[in-house]
N, C-alpha and C positions, 0 to 999 in steps of 0.2 A: 508610229514607232512601236507601241504595244498593241497587241490584239485585244479585242473586247474581252475574251476569256482571261487574259493576263491582268487587265485592269480590274476585273471583278475579283480575281484572286488576291491582288494587292490590297484592294479595298477591304476584303474580309480579314486578311492578315492584320491590317492596320486596326480594324475594329477590335480584334482579339487582343492586340498589344495594348490598346487604350483601356479595354475592360480589365486586363490583368493589372495595369498600372493603378487604376482606380481601386481595385480590390486590395492591392498591397497598401495603398495609402489609407484605405478604410480600416484595415487590420492594425496598421501602425498607429493610427490616431483614434482607435475605437473609443477610448475613455473620453477624449475631448468631444467626439461626435455625439456620444451618448449624453454627455452633460449639456451640450447645445440643444439637442433634440428635446431633452426634458425641460430646458428653459423655454423653448418655443411653445411646447405644449402646456407649460404652466404646471408641470408635475414635479415631484421631488425624486431625484435619482436615488436608488438604493445605496446604502452605505457599503463600501467595499472594505473587507478586512484583509490584512496582510499577516500571515502567521509565520513568515520566514524567520523573523527574529524574535518570535514570541517566547516569553518565559513560561516554560511548561512545568515548572516545579522542581524540587530538589532531585527527584529520581529521574527526571527528564522523560517521563512517559505519560504525561497527562494529555488531554486533548484540547485543542483550541479551534473554535469555529472559524471556518474559512469559506470563501465564496462557493466552493464546490462541496462543502460538507465540513469535515474535521481534518486537522493536521496534527500529527504527533511527531515530535523530534526527539531522537535518542542520541545522546552523546557517546562517542567512543570511550570506552573504559580503559583504564591502564593495562588490562590484559589483552587489549587489541580487539575486543569484541563489543557488540551492542547487546546490552541486557535490558530487560523490561519486566515490570510487574504486570503479568497478564491475569485477566479474570477468565477462568475456564470453568464453564458451567456454574458460575456464581461463586467460585472459590479462587482466592489469590494464589498464583503460582509464579515463581521466578523462572524466566525463560531466557535463553540466549537466542537472539534473532539471527537466523542462519539461512542466507540466500542459497547456500550450497546444499541444504537439506531438502529433499524432494517433498517431504511432508512434515507435519507436526509430529514430534516424537516425545512422549512423556516418560519420565522415569516411573518405576512402579510406585514409589512413594508419592510423587506428584499426582499420579492417576488416582490413587486412593484418596488423597486430599481433595481432588475434584469430584469425588463421588463415583469413580469408575472402579469396579471390582471385577477382575478377570480371573479365570481359573487356568490351570495348566493346559487344559485342552483348547483354550482360546488362542494359544500361541501357535498360529498356523502359518506364519510367514517367517522367512529368514531374511535378515537385512544386514548389509555390509556397513559396518561402522568404522570409525578410525581405529578402534581396538580389535577389529576382526568381525567375524560373523556372529550375529546374535538372533535369538528368537524374539518375535514381536506378535502382539495381538492387535488385529485391526479393530478400530472403534470409530464412531462418529461423534464428535463433540457438538452438543447442542448450540453452544455459544462460546466464542473466544473474543475477548475485548482487550484492546490496548488503549488506555485513555478512553476517549469517546468513540473510537472506531470499533465497531462490532461486526463480526462475520458469523453467520449461522451455518449449521450443518457442515462442520469442517472435518474432512477425512483425516484420521490420525492413527498412530500406533502407540500401544503401551509396550515399552521394552521390558525384557526380562530383568529381574532384580540384579543389580550390579553391572548391567551392560553400559549404562551412562551415569554420569554424576550430575548432569544438569539437563533439564528438558529443553528441546529445540523448537523454536517457532519457525517452521519451514514453509515451503512454497504452497502447500495446500491452503494456508492462510494468506500468505503474501500475494498470491495470484488473484485473490478476490478483492483486494483494495485497488483503488483507482491509480495510485502512483506510489512507487517505491524508488527512492533516489538517495544517493550518497554524495554529500558535498562537504569538503573540508572537515572531515571527522564527525559529521552529523548524518544520521540515517533519518530520512524524512518519509513518513507514511501519510498518504492523504486519501480520504474517502468521502 
């Protein structure tokens, strides 16, 4: 009825289907399989932490240890944005987390508070902002932390005085964390 080649093909397809099914079951029941394996080997399974509903503190920007590192949850503020206390070069700076901003952009005052001093000749870039075009000075931030999540060597700009009222934590920081997710009024950063 079927040729030898067709039977071989059907056998290989069936093998792949079984392998895919076993893989799906393994992923779906990974925690239980891990627990059983540890019981069989007589070892203790590592504790798993869930930070999805963790209390991060009053400002909503602390860090909680999670299996992959740290998780920070920021609550949507009444103004419709996510704000955080960032540690920039060891100094506290209030920032607006902005996934629409291509880079971290600091106000002139926040840059000075973070130990960055630029001169007029450092303003070599023109950047389009919500208020129009403004001059910006490119800088590299040694360290930017939100809670326990830290990113080093972050490309940023210092905006000319008066160009912005609040510093922005943009994609040059966000692209370097493992996960950025927004769910039900909560911005989740995980690294």
